[in-house]
N, C-alpha and C positions, 0 to 999 in steps of 0.2 A: 246376452254376452255369448260369443262363440266359445265352444269348448276347445281347449288346447289339444293339438295333435301330438302325441308322443310316439315316435317310431323307434324301433330297434333295427339293427342290421338284418338284412334278408336271411331267411333260413331259420330264424327263431320263431317266427309266426308268419301267417299268410296275411298280406295286406289286400283288402278288398279294393276293387276298382273305384268304388265310391270314395273311400278314404284317400286313395292315391290321387284322385281328381281334386279333392279338397287341398291336399298338400301342394299340388301343382298350381292351384289357384292362388294360394298364398305366395308362392314363389313369383308368379306373374304380377301380383299386386306389389310385391316388394320391389320389382323392377319398374314399377310405375308405367305398365303398359296401358294403352288407351282402353276406355270402356268398350269400344268396338272390337278390339282384339280379344279382350277378356270374354266378351259374349260369344265370339267366334269359337274360341277354345272350348267354352262350355257346351256349345252346340255340337261340335264334332265328337267330343268325348261322351256326351249323352247318347248320341247316335251309335257310337261304337259299343258302349256298355249295353245298349238295348239289343244290338245284333249278337254279341257274344253270349248274352244271357239266354238267347234262344238255343245256343249250343251247350248250355249247362256250365258256362265259365263265369265265375264271379270274382276271381282274384287276379291281380296283376301278374303274378308269377306263372299262372297257367296259360297266359297268352303266348301263342306260338307264331312263327312266321307264316305258317300255313293258314292260321286263323286270320291273320292280317290280310293275306292275299284274298281269302274268301270274302272278307268285308269289302275290300275294294271292288271285287268283281260283283258283289251284290249291289253296290252303288251304281256301277255301270248298267246293270240289268234294270235298274229302276229309272234309268234315263238321265242320270247326272252326267254333266259334261266332263271331258277329259281334264279341263282346268280344275273343276271342283274336286275330282278324284285325286289329282296330283297335289293339290293344296291340302286335302285331308291327310294324305300320306305324310306331307311335311309336318303337319301339326301333330300327328301321332308319333312321328319319329322324335320330335322335340319332347313330347310328353314322356315317352319311354326312356329317352336319353337322360332326362331329369331323374327318373326313378332309379336308373342304373347308377348314376353318380351319387345319389343318396343312399345307395346300397339297400334299396327296398325290393329290388329284383337282382338276380345274378348278372344279367346282361340285357342289352337292348335288342329285342327281337326284330326291330325294324332294320337293323344292320344287314340282315340276310334277305331282306325283301327289296327287289329291284324297284327303282323309282319309276312310276308310271310315265309314259310319254304324253306330252300335251300336243294337241293339234294346233298348228299356227294358222288361224283363220284370218282372212282379209278383213280389216276393219271396215265396217259399213256405216258411215255416218248418215244422218238425216240430211235431206236437201232443204234449202231455204223454204220451199213451198210446204214441205212436211213440217218444218218448225212452226210456220204460221198456222197450219191446220191444228197442230197439237195445242198451241197456246189458245187458239180460238175456242177450244172445247170447255174452257173454264169460265164459269159464271162468277165474275169478280164481285158481285153483290152478296155472295155467300162466303162466309169467313173461311171455311175449309178450302174452297176452290180458289179463293183469292190468295191464300197462303201457298197452295201448290203452284199457282201461276207465278208467284214471286220467286219461289224456289227454282222453277224451270228457267225463268229469265236470268236469275243469278248464275246458274250453271252455264247457260248458253253464252253468257258474257265473260265469265271468269274461268271456266273449266274446273271448278271445285269438285272434289269428291263428295258424295252424298253424306259421308261421315263428317266431313269438314263443314258442310252446310248445317247439319243438325247441331254440331258443337259450336257454331258461330255465336259469339256473345254480342249483345247489343252495344256494349261499350268498346268493342274492338273495331267499330266502323268509324272511320274519320271521313265525314261527308265533305269537309272543306277541301281536303287534299285528294279525295277519291281513292283512298287506299284502305284496305282492311287487314287486320292481323289474323292469320289463320294458323291453327295448330294441325299439322299434317301427320303423316306416318312417322313413327318413332318419336312422337311428341315434338317434332321440329317446327319451329315457328317461322313463318315467312310473310312477307307483305305482298298482297295481291291487289292490283289496280282494278277499278270498275268504272263503267261509263256514266255519263250524266243521266241517261235514260234509266239505267239500273238504279242509280241513286234515287231518282224520283219514285221508282217502283218500291224500293225499300222504305222510303219515307211514308208512302201511302199505306203500305202494309203495317208499318209501325204504329200509325194512327189507329188502324183497326185493332191491332194487338192491344193497345192501351185501354180499349174499352172493355176488355175481359180481365179475368184474374191472371196475375203474373207471379207464379211461384218459383220461377227459375230465371237465371240471368241470360239464358240462350234467347236468341232472337225469334226463332220459329217455335211457337208453342201451340198446343192443342187447346180445345175449349176449356179443359180443366186447369190450364195454366202450367202444364208440365211439357217438357220438350217433346216434339213430334217424333213418332216412331219411324225408323228407317224402312222397315218392311212395309208399313202403310204407304209411305211415299212411293216405293217401288210399285206396289199394286195399283195405286191411283194413276201413275204414269202409263202403266200397261193398259189399264182400262180406258183412259182417255185416248191413247194412241189407237186402240182398236176402234173406238167410236169415231175417230177421225178417218178411218179407213186406211191407215198406214200399214203397208205390207212390205215384206222383203227385208226388213230391218228389225233387229232385236230392240225392243222398247224397254229401256231401263235408264236410271240416272247416269250410268257410266256411258251409255250411248250419247247422252247429251254432252258429256265431257269430251268424248271423241269428236263430236260434231264441232264443238268450239275449237279444238286443236287443229282440225283439218281446215276449217274456214279461216282461222287466224293465219295459217301459213299461206293459204290460197289468196288471201287479201294483202299479202306482202310482209307478214310477220316473219322474223328470223327464228331459227331453232334455239339460239341461246336464251333469248328473252322468253320463249315458250317454255323452256326447261325451268326457268325461275318461276314462272307463273304456275305451272302444273305441280311444282315441287318434286320433280324427278331427280333422283340421286345421280344419274348418269345421263349423258347426252344420247347414248344408244337407245334409251327408252323413248326419247322424243323423236328420234330419226324416222321412226315408222310413219309418223304423221307427215313429215317432210316428203318422204318417198311417195306416199299416197297422193299428196297434193301435186307432186311433179308428174305423176302418171296422168292425173286429170288435165294438167296444162298441156301435156303432149297430145292427148286426145283432142283437146280443143284446137290445137295448132293444125292438126290434120284436117279439121273441119273448115277452118277459117283462114288458111294461109293466104296472105295478100299476093304472093308471087304466083300462086295457082290461078287466082282470079285474073291477074295481069296477063297471064299466058292465054287467056280466053277460054279456059276450060274450068269447070267446077272442080273443087278439090275432092280427093278420094274420100269416101265415107270412112269414118273412124271405125277401126276394128274393135270388137269386144275382146276382153281378156281371154275368153274361151276360144275365139277365132285365132287370136295371136298364138295361143298355146298349141292349137291344132296345126297352124302353119309351121311352127318350129319343129313339130314332131315329124313333118314330112321331109325336112332337110337331111 
């Protein structure tokens, strides 16, 4: 049984960061946040507690804006992306905001810390040939590799987040109608369609799964019968991508999601149905894939314009984004 946390207003005693993190965890559980979100908060708070511990700080009240900035700068120096740093800032701001509202600290130190800027990088999806190479790396006669192959096929066909794949329950899949119930961000449920080929892949994996211990209702299980770990799936995709010789693209489950979205639009899908499938709360989040697909179509038109061939001369070679940007700078 967990011991009950009894707190008094700030100023009567010092709340350790460990106790404050436990109080925040209980708050997040009361809000019924997803296991993935709970794990993420635990990770960033543990990392922050470890950093400030090297500075001799062990209490929540002793955390200053300067200390928070030093932590974010330390993350940058260790090679973390601007997205990771910005999201960590957001998580810490939420954490200290909770402590201030509960009067465990006098004020939220994050209020005086500027939000880190995030670089807006161009989405780089995989090509169809790279998708084939990646899938070909898996030996489907081995259970672990068969499971990973099925996970990748599912993401390529539906654009599910890796957290949604890991949480997918076997009884949430309707093979007859070709639709599955998915629990996304904010515990929002949505229906996601899947193709007949993906259905066949899921059925074949389900047969392999039935031969082992099943200790959880989730579809994708490890050899012990427990749900597969997200970090393991990420590492395996990276490993097989490198083995396939794929370069110039970030290899991760989210890249597979990006690839689905771009290819969906490129093949004629509309942004509204894509928004529903991906579970985006706004159309703005989906529009980036539409814009990327349009740029691709424009480049293809430059290469294969019928009117250029009709005029008896080959079409102009398509310019790369770098060349286009260079030309614009000379105007």
